[in-house]
C-alpha positions as CSV (number, residue, x, y, z in Angstrom):
1,M,98.5,122.9,98.6
2,K,101.3,120.9,97.0
3,P,100.8,117.2,96.3
4,L,102.5,114.7,98.6
5,L,102.7,112.1,95.9
6,E,102.7,112.7,92.1
7,C,102.8,110.1,89.3
8,K,103.4,111.7,85.9
9,N,102.9,109.7,82.8
10,V,104.0,106.5,84.5
11,S,104.1,103.2,82.5
12,K,105.2,99.8,83.4
13,Y,105.8,97.2,80.6
14,F,106.5,93.5,80.8
15,G,107.7,92.8,77.3
16,D,104.9,94.2,75.1
17,F,102.3,94.1,77.8
18,A,101.5,97.4,79.6
19,A,100.5,96.7,83.2
20,V,100.4,100.4,83.8
21,K,100.0,102.8,80.9
22,N,100.7,106.6,80.9
23,L,99.2,107.1,84.3
24,S,99.1,110.4,86.0
25,F,97.5,111.4,89.4
26,E,98.2,113.4,92.6
27,V,97.6,112.6,96.2
28,F,97.5,115.5,98.7
29,P,98.7,115.6,102.4
30,G,96.1,114.2,104.8
31,E,93.9,112.8,102.1
32,T,92.5,109.2,101.9
33,Y,92.9,108.3,98.2
34,G,91.2,105.1,97.0
35,I,92.2,103.0,94.1
36,A,89.9,100.4,92.6
37,G,89.4,98.4,89.4
38,P,88.7,94.9,88.1
39,N,91.2,92.1,88.6
40,G,94.3,92.7,86.4
41,A,93.8,96.4,86.2
42,G,97.4,97.1,87.4
43,K,96.7,98.2,90.9
44,T,99.3,96.2,92.8
45,T,101.8,96.8,90.0
46,L,101.3,100.5,90.6
47,F,102.1,100.1,94.3
48,N,105.1,98.0,93.4
49,I,106.6,100.7,91.2
50,I,105.8,103.5,93.6
51,T,107.6,101.8,96.4
52,G,110.4,100.2,94.4
53,I,109.4,96.8,95.7
54,P,110.5,94.9,93.7
55,I,110.3,96.7,90.4
56,H,110.5,100.2,88.9
57,A,108.5,102.0,86.2
58,T,109.5,101.7,82.6
59,S,108.9,105.4,82.0
60,G,107.5,108.5,83.7
61,H,108.2,110.2,87.0
62,I,107.1,109.5,90.6
63,L,107.7,112.3,93.0
64,F,107.2,112.1,96.8
65,K,107.4,115.5,98.6
66,N,108.4,117.0,95.3
67,K,111.5,114.8,94.9
68,E,111.9,112.0,92.4
69,I,111.9,108.5,94.0
70,Q,112.3,106.4,90.8
71,K,115.3,104.1,91.0
72,L,115.6,104.4,94.8
73,K,115.6,101.2,96.7
74,G,112.6,100.2,98.8
75,Y,114.2,101.0,102.1
76,Q,115.3,104.4,100.9
77,I,111.8,105.2,99.9
78,C,110.5,104.1,103.3
79,H,113.2,106.3,105.0
80,R,111.7,109.3,103.1
81,G,108.3,108.6,104.7
82,L,106.4,106.3,102.3
83,A,105.5,102.9,103.7
84,R,103.3,100.1,102.4
85,T,101.4,96.9,103.2
86,F,100.8,93.9,101.0
87,Q,97.8,91.8,99.9
88,I,99.1,88.8,101.7
89,P,100.2,89.6,105.2
90,N,104.0,89.4,105.3
91,I,105.0,88.4,108.8
92,I,107.6,86.1,110.4
93,E,105.8,83.2,112.1
94,G,108.6,82.5,114.6
95,F,108.7,86.1,115.9
96,S,106.5,87.7,118.5
97,Y,104.0,90.4,117.6
98,L,106.4,93.0,119.0
99,E,109.4,91.5,117.1
100,N,107.5,91.6,113.8
101,V,106.7,95.3,114.3
102,L,110.3,96.1,115.4
103,L,111.3,95.1,111.9
104,G,109.2,98.0,110.6
105,S,110.6,100.4,113.1
106,A,114.0,99.8,111.7
107,F,113.0,101.5,108.5
108,T,112.2,104.9,110.0
109,K,114.3,108.0,109.6
110,P,117.6,107.5,111.5
111,T,117.1,110.8,113.3
112,H,113.8,109.9,114.9
113,A,113.7,110.8,118.6
114,K,111.9,107.7,119.9
115,S,113.6,104.3,120.2
116,P,112.5,101.4,117.9
117,R,110.9,99.6,120.8
118,E,108.9,102.7,121.8
119,R,107.7,103.2,118.2
120,A,106.8,99.4,117.9
121,V,104.7,99.4,121.2
122,E,102.9,102.6,120.1
123,A,102.1,101.1,116.7
124,L,100.7,97.9,118.3
125,T,98.6,100.1,120.6
126,M,97.3,102.0,117.6
127,V,96.0,98.9,115.9
128,G,94.6,97.3,119.0
129,L,97.2,94.6,119.7
130,P,99.2,95.8,122.7
131,E,98.2,92.8,124.9
132,K,99.5,90.4,122.4
133,K,103.0,91.9,122.0
134,N,104.8,88.9,123.5
135,M,102.8,86.3,121.7
136,L,104.2,84.4,118.8
137,A,102.7,85.4,115.4
138,R,102.5,81.7,114.4
139,G,98.8,80.7,114.0
140,S,97.5,84.2,114.3
141,S,94.2,85.1,112.6
142,L,94.0,87.0,109.2
143,Y,92.7,90.0,111.1
144,D,95.6,90.0,113.5
145,R,98.1,89.5,110.6
146,K,96.6,92.5,108.7
147,R,96.9,94.6,111.8
148,L,100.4,93.4,112.4
149,M,101.5,94.4,108.9
150,L,99.8,97.8,109.4
151,A,101.6,98.3,112.7
152,S,104.9,97.5,111.1
153,A,104.2,100.2,108.6
154,L,103.2,102.7,111.3
155,A,106.3,101.9,113.3
156,A,108.4,103.4,110.4
157,N,106.8,106.8,111.2
158,P,105.5,107.3,107.7
159,E,103.9,110.4,106.3
160,S,101.9,108.2,103.9
161,I,101.0,104.5,103.8
162,L,100.0,102.5,100.7
163,L,97.5,99.8,101.8
164,D,96.9,96.9,99.4
165,E,93.5,95.3,100.1
166,P,93.6,95.9,103.9
167,V,90.1,94.6,104.6
168,G,90.0,91.7,102.0
169,G,88.9,88.4,103.5
170,L,87.7,90.0,106.8
171,N,84.2,89.8,108.3
172,K,81.9,92.8,108.8
173,L,82.9,93.5,112.4
174,E,86.6,93.4,111.5
175,I,86.1,95.6,108.5
176,A,84.1,98.1,110.7
177,N,87.0,98.2,113.2
178,L,89.6,98.8,110.5
179,T,87.4,101.5,108.9
180,T,87.4,103.3,112.3
181,L,91.2,102.9,112.5
182,F,91.7,104.4,109.1
183,T,89.6,107.4,110.2
184,E,91.8,107.8,113.3
185,L,95.0,107.6,111.2
186,K,93.7,110.4,109.1
187,T,93.4,112.6,112.2
188,E,97.1,111.8,112.8
189,N,97.9,113.4,109.5
190,I,98.9,110.2,107.8
191,T,98.0,110.2,104.2
192,L,96.4,106.9,103.1
193,I,96.4,105.4,99.6
194,I,94.2,102.3,99.5
195,I,93.6,99.6,97.0
196,E,90.4,97.7,97.9
197,H,87.9,95.4,96.2
198,V,85.4,95.9,99.0
199,M,83.9,98.9,97.3
200,T,81.4,99.8,100.0
201,T,84.3,100.3,102.4
202,L,86.5,102.2,99.9
203,M,83.7,104.6,99.1
204,V,83.0,105.4,102.7
205,I,86.7,106.1,103.7
206,S,88.0,107.8,100.6
207,D,88.1,111.5,99.9
208,R,88.7,110.7,96.2
209,V,88.8,107.5,94.2
210,M,90.6,106.5,91.0
211,I,89.4,103.6,88.9
212,L,91.9,101.7,86.8
213,Q,91.2,99.4,83.9
214,Q,93.9,97.6,81.9
215,G,96.5,99.9,83.5
216,E,94.8,103.1,82.6
217,K,92.8,105.6,84.6
218,I,89.2,105.7,83.4
219,C,87.7,107.8,86.2
220,E,88.8,110.0,89.2
221,G,86.7,112.0,91.5
222,S,84.6,111.9,94.7
223,P,83.0,108.6,95.7
224,E,79.7,110.0,94.6
225,E,81.0,111.0,91.2
226,V,82.9,107.8,90.6
227,S,79.9,105.6,91.6
228,C,77.7,107.2,88.9
229,D,80.2,107.3,86.1
230,P,79.1,105.1,83.1
231,A,82.7,104.0,82.4
232,V,83.0,102.7,85.9
233,I,79.7,100.9,85.8
234,E,80.7,99.3,82.5
235,A,84.1,98.2,84.0
236,Y,82.4,96.4,86.8
237,L,79.6,94.7,84.7
238,G,79.9,90.9,85.2
239,E,81.3,91.3,88.7
240,D,78.7,93.2,90.8
241,S,78.4,96.8,90.1
242,S,76.0,97.2,93.1
243,Q,79.1,96.8,95.3
244,L,80.2,100.3,94.3
245,G,77.9,101.4,97.0
246,V,77.2,105.1,97.1
247,V,74.7,105.6,94.3
248,I,74.6,102.5,92.2
């Protein structure tokens, strides 16, 4: 099976500082690929350079469906089937739930058969928000905002979604609900690439996990392999290595 996404020797420098350094990995179709690491490890910077929002890599190659996407604009990458969400839910307060998701549907491939509204309503249904479609997003809960942002990504009809801390700040029930949703998305053949600090959740939903530290990959493997790796345990000392979950 060919990779859906490939990063080959990717680096991102800000002056002399390497936020991402000589990083290589592959993600395969239908996979849930987890990315973790201490604060400042370069995780969100990696998402930014993959999606071209708002920066590009200093060097290396990023291929999606075997085609180079470096230097493309964010909307062009989304048109190719790669969408994303952000750590801080990025919504328009004065728009309704449906109107927010319609913005995402505008970034799908122009040849898609369904109308933007049809895709937006379907996406709201997938994330459990159809009854709120006409409500204003102003004052909505963090849980709703995270689901709205995910619905916006889904409305673009992506083959893969990059999720940046999708369960951060949520309670146990909300995390459980989103964990179920991620499993359902996998059955829809949507490849998920997830950054998350809630390690117990990441270890449950991921097929493979990559651990970053100071912009470099220190471990990659199954959740069981990663949770037992001495370098991973050392990277998390001083935080709470017990949160790695599976074995630790």
